[in-house]
C-alpha positions, 0 to 999 in steps of 0.5 A: 324230713322232705327235700326238694327233688332232684331230676329223675329218669323217666321210667315206669311207675312200677319200677320206681315203686319197686325200687322204693320198697327195695331202698327201704332195706337200704335205709334199714341197713344204714342203721334200722332193724330189718325184719328178717325171713323169706316173707320179708325178702318176697315183699321186696321183689316186685312183679316183673313187668311185661316190657322188662329189659326194654327202654321206657318211653318218656312221659311216664313220670310227671315233670313235677315229680316229688320225693316219693314216700313209702311206708315201711316196717321196722323192728325197735330194740324189743323186736316190735314193729313200728308201722308208722316208720316212714322213708324218704329217698331222692336220687337223679337216676334209678336202675333195676337189674331184674336178673341179678335182683339189684336195685341202684340209685345213682347221682346225689343219693339221699335216703332218710329213715327213722332219724338216720341219713345216708348220702353217697354218689351211688347206692346199690341193694343186692336183694339176693345177698341182702347187702347194701353198697354205697360208693363215692363220698359216703356219709352216714349219720346216726340218730344221735348225730355221729357221722361216718365217712368213707369211700365205700360202704358194704353192710348187711341190710340190718347193719349188724356187719359191714365194712367201710374203706377208709373210715372216718367217724366224728361223734357229737362229743367232738371226738374223732376216729379214723382207720384204713379199714373199718368194720361193724360186727354184731350191731354193737362193735366197731373195729378200726384197723390201723386206727387213730383216736383223738379228741382234738379238732383238726386245724382249720387252716391245715387239716393234714396237720397232726392234732395236738394228741392222738392215739395211733394203734394197730387196732382200735375196738369200740364196744358200744354195748360196754361203752368202752374203747380198747387199744391194741399195740397203741402209741400215744403221740403229742404234737405229732411225735410219739412219746409213749408206747402202750401195748394194751389199754382201754378208755370209756367211749365219749358218751360215758359220764361214769364208767368203772376202770383205772384212772390216770396215775399221779406222781409225787415226791416229798422229802419225808415221804419219798417218791410216790405213785398213786393209781386210782380205780374208779368203780361204778356200783350203781347209777346212784353210787360209786367208789374210788380206791387207790394205792399210793406207793412211796419209796420211804414210808410204804403204801397208803391206801385210800377210798372215796365212796359216794351215794345219791339218795332220793332226798340227798347225798352223802360221801365217805373218805378214808386214808391210812398207812403203816409207816416204814420209817416214822423217824423221818418226821421227828423234826416236827416235834420240838426237843424235849417234847413227846408226841401228844397226838393232835397236840404236837406232832407225828414224830413217833406215830407208825400208823396214820390215817384220816377220815371224812364223811359229808352228807346233806338231806332234804326233809321237805322243801324248807328243811334240810339236815346233814353233817361234815365229820372229820377225824385224824390220826395227827395234825400233820397227816394231811400235809405230809400226804397231800390229802384233802382238806385245809392244812390249818384246821379240820372242823366237824359239824352236824346241822339242821337248817330251815328256810322260810319266806321271812325266816331262817333257822339253824341248829349246829354242833362243832368239834374243832381240830387245830392243825398248826404248830400253835394249836393245842387240841385240849384248848380247843372247844366242843360247841354244841348246840349252836342255835340261830333263829331269825324272823322278820314280820311280814306286816308293818308294826307301828308302820316299821319293820320288826324282826327278832333273833335268837341265839343259843350257845354252849361250849366246853373246853378242857384247858384254858387257852392263853395268848402270848406276846409274839415279840421274841425280845421280851418274855412270852408271858400270858397277855390274854385269855382267849378261851376259858376252860370249863363250861360256858352257856348263853341264851340270847334274844334280840329284837329290832325295829326301824321305820323310814320317813322322807320329808317334803324336802328329801331328808331321810329320817329312820328312827329305830329301837332294839332290845336285848336280853341274855341268860348266861351260865358260866363255870370256869375250871380254875387255873393259877393264871385265870384270876388275872383275866376272869372271875372264875366263880360258877354263876348264873346271871342275866344281862340286858341292853335296850336302846333307841336311836335316829339316823339322818340322811340328806342326799343332794343330787346334781347332774353334769355333762358326764354323770350324776353326783350324789353327796349324802351327809349321814348322822346317827345317834344312839342312846342306851345304858352301859354295858354290864358284866364286862370282865366277868364273862368269857368272850368266845365269839366277839374277838374279831373287832374291826372298825372301818367304814363298813361298821361305822354305822353298825348299832353294835360294833362287836362281831358276836354275842358275848360282847354288846356295845353299851353307852350312848354314841354318835356316828357321823359321816358323809358319802359321795357317789359318782355315776358316769354316763360311760358306766364308770362309778366312784363311791367314797365314805368318810366318818368318825364315831363319838362316845357321848356319855356313859361308859365306853365299852371299847375302853373296858377290858374283857379276858381277850383284851379286845377294844382298846386297840380298836380305834374306838376307845377314846371320846373321839374315834379314829377317822375311817374311810372307804373308797371304791373306783370302777372306771370300766369293766376291766378294772376295779379298786376298793380300799379301807383306811383308819387314821389316828384321831390326833396325828392322822397316822395310819392305823390300818389299811386294806387295798385291793385292786383287780384288772381284767383285759383281753390277755391280762388278769391281775390282782394286788392286795395290800394290808397294814395293821397297827401294833396291838400289844394287848393282843400280843402283837408288838410289831406292825403287821404289813404285807402285800400280795400280788399276782398276774396271768398273761395270755401270750397267745389265745391258749398259752399263758404265763403267771406269777405271784408273790407275797412280801412280809414287811416284818420279815423283810423277805418274800415268804411266798412266790409262785411262777408258772405257765400252761396251755389253757384248753388248747383246741378244746382237748388239751390242758397243761399247767406247770407251777413252782412254789416257794414258801417260808413255813411260818404257820404249818407243821414245822417248829423251824419258823425259817424252814423253806419249802419248794414245790413243783406242780405239773398237770396234763389234762387230756379230754376224754382220757383224764389227767396226769399229775406230778408234784414235788415237795420238801414236805408236801404240805403246801396248799397250791391254791394260794392265789386261787385254783391253779386253773384260774390262779389270778383271775379276778 
């Protein structure tokens, strides 16, 4: 890099050339490798001119002088010379002392060499002692952009040793060092006497103001070869006030992404576990693998050991996690097991377990650019261990799966196996199935068939369950008799093929006609394991049978478009008619994957409104509706859809009972369905609302409603979700299910926020979940702090007492480059803190 020259004194060209050779050593001394030995020193001593010691006459240097570039030799890290290294120097005045062999550049000295730069008011090179001394406003910039400042700098010409007084270092990672005195030793060690380290930027308005946090130590040693910073007799300061004394500790330097060492500890408190402290150790095994080991010491239950191993390979990665403890007082957990019950492992609870553990392994690998395979395996000693010890994963379920997937340009393949673990009080493990294999394949033909799009799907499923799973009425005022067979014991296998065709026509007046056709075939094997309650719900004989369905239909749309002064309006009537035979084998087959039936505006025009393969809609049906869309010139939009479905002829599938009793409570069981509607409003980029409702076909009474609103402004983030669902006695819901969930985060300043949220359960007439908190959101890009208080009525997790209330406090402090410290307290330590989303952005839309 060459800059415009500064005015130079008019001395002899020989003297200037001599200085340039000498100043090469200055540049090398500021970071370059210098060739040692007598020969190198002799090369830097110029021949003494005849008029040595005399004042030079003006006019010997052109007034149009340019920065002089001198060739130089340097050694790289391997000791090999680089003959192409070049140096550029600029200064106002050059002075050479032949007697003392000292070359001095004075006045705005700039030296550039091999990616490094040195600026100072004055730079002197002592050829006898091989030292470079810089004075006044010294600034040295390394290749990577790190900058060191000082008043004076005294270093050897190879920059292996030297002193800077005082010293201030700013790294490219926005970290800062400062010291009364600083020195460099052996080329890879920096020592800061009475030093300070921080990752916070100084205040622009008041640079003398202490940063948010800093470490002040008697001595800070930065070993660049180890990429580690050591602190001797250190004090940790927050907002300029000392809060902790640390006689000795270390941390990775700012360039380190992965480094072995002790991580920040975390503190917990739980009613059954007691006080706990966890200290993790992170171990880098190789560039592709690492291991985190930790011991969590608790006051009531002893020590839990944890480990997390991660390995990156050429074609993928995998990880292994494990935790285990021998409990000192297992009786603390007896309250989870109902009186008269014994611990049945995952079936009931952990009341008499001394040894408890959890295990998980995940992996995914690419076979080629289209195919991959992997796994996610979970194993637990009991259903409560995750919640009791705040381990990884969901508190309600743990699923194990092994998979193979393939992605083509117009196709998708997936083969999986599943094992489910239920972790709530309602789950009986012997009632949850093994499912393997589950095969899904989809292909869409590239070329049109009969002018339209043709695609087909294949699904194959096999499952086995040890015991039948029955749903029961939930209302306590009536006997809890079995009311639905959720899953039948025994073996169930199904192979299904589905082909669909559709073609779109637009006539001259803009009407859109879409004829379609579909055909479906199933080969089913069922072998239920008989129990006395089963005949009321399912034909329990072993059987192999075929089931088929075919249909044709037509969809009609006629969009009307009008342009007004404030936007574009589109009104579109929609009609759809489907002709098909009746559904067969209803009540003779288990229903494993079509138990979630939701009729609203999103499923109004679905050809098959059942959610899975085990049920298939039969009978001819007409679906009608109208859609309105407004797109304003301002960018605002409104979209609304209303409609209804009609059973034309044949048997209505939604009025026919299967073992799960799905259908009659859906709003589709009569000739005329309930009315459904959906509304989406986006007035601007800050606000959005979406809602779905279902109204009774005769009385227009509200049967179900979902409303979600989100708002994002400069300082406010908020959301509101409301849900209401009608009684469904055939599924065991004798009461209306209704609740509302809301939350908001408000930034009082650019960095400080407060947040709060609550969930109100109308059935209980109480708030069953509340959360409040506040925090500093990455203030000054170096510190984050979060505090949350959570109160929750335990109605679905690990206690048999439905009214039990749990209180939890969460505190997390994150220091950039140093790590995080967390503290949590809980009566049971089983809450998921992310009810409203992750803690860092709990209420973000």
